[in-house]
N, C-alpha and C positions, 0 to 999 in steps of 0.2 A: 589486717592486710588486703581480703578479700574485696571489701566492703571499698576499698580506697583507691582502687586497683579497677572496679566497675565506676567509681565517680572520675576516675580518670579517662575511662574510657568514654565518657558519654561527654564530659568536657571536650573529649579530640572529637567525638566526633558532633559536636557541634560547632566549632569552631570549623571542621573540613565540610558541614554543610554553609555556613556564612561566607565563605570565602566560596563556594560553589557557586551560589544565589549571584554574590559580587561580579565572579567570570561572567555566568549566564545573560546576567545584563551588561556589561559592558560589550562582550563580544556580540551580542542581539543588538545592541545601540549601533556597533560598528559597520553589521550586517546592511542594516536598515539607512542608514548614511551612505555607504556603500550603493546599495542598490538604485538609492538616490539619483549619485552622481552619474552611474551607468547609465541610469533611464534617462536622464536628463540630458548627458552627453551625447546618446545614439537617438534621440529625438534631435535634436541640434542637427547632428549629421543628417540625419535620413532628409530632415527640411532643407539642409545647403545642396546634398546630392539632387533632390526634388526639383529646386529652384534652378539650379546652375549646371549639372552635370547630365540629367537624366535627357535623352532623345527622344523625339517623336512617338510616341507611343509605348517608351518603355517605361515597365516600374522600377523602383527604387533597388530594390534585390537584386532586377539585371541589370541595373545601371553601375551598381556599388559589383558583381562579378567581373562584369568589362572593363571596367576600370584596375580593380586586380588582375587581370588576366594583363589587362596594358602594362600593369608594372613589373610584372613576374620576364613580361618581354623585354621590354626597358631593360630592366636588372642583368637579362640574359644578354642584348646586344653592349650591353657596359663592359659586362666581363670580358666578352669575349674583345672586346677592344684593349679592354688594357693587358691581355694576354697577347695578343697579337703585337701591341705597342713595346710590350717585355720582351719577346721572341726580335723584335727589330731591334731594340738596346742590345741586348745580350749581340745579336749578330755583328753590331757597331764593334762593338767590345772586343768582341773575339778578332776582328780583322786589326784594330789598332793593334791590339798586341801583337800578331804576327806582322806588322808592317814594321810595330817596332826592333821585334829579331831580325829583323832585314834588312834594317835601315843600315847598320855598321858593317855587312858582307857586300862584298866584290863581288859581281860577276863573273 
């Protein structure tokens, strides 16, 4: 019985090792593709920024940092404007509700 258990354990270890090799190959292949795609995108992005978005004497990294900061500023301004519009809309709705309540009353 011990021999059978030993042989089953060897078979199990062999199967697990085989699957581990397959997994390593698949993950390794995926990582290579991912790194190639990301690297290619970054090269294209850097070239675009360098060609169209950098200012005189500005590096690509400086331009990307400037653009990121400008985006943060735009998003903050848009959020502030949306909050202002929402507050104005709430005030108009409240005024309309008050006017409706007072519409039937006589002075």
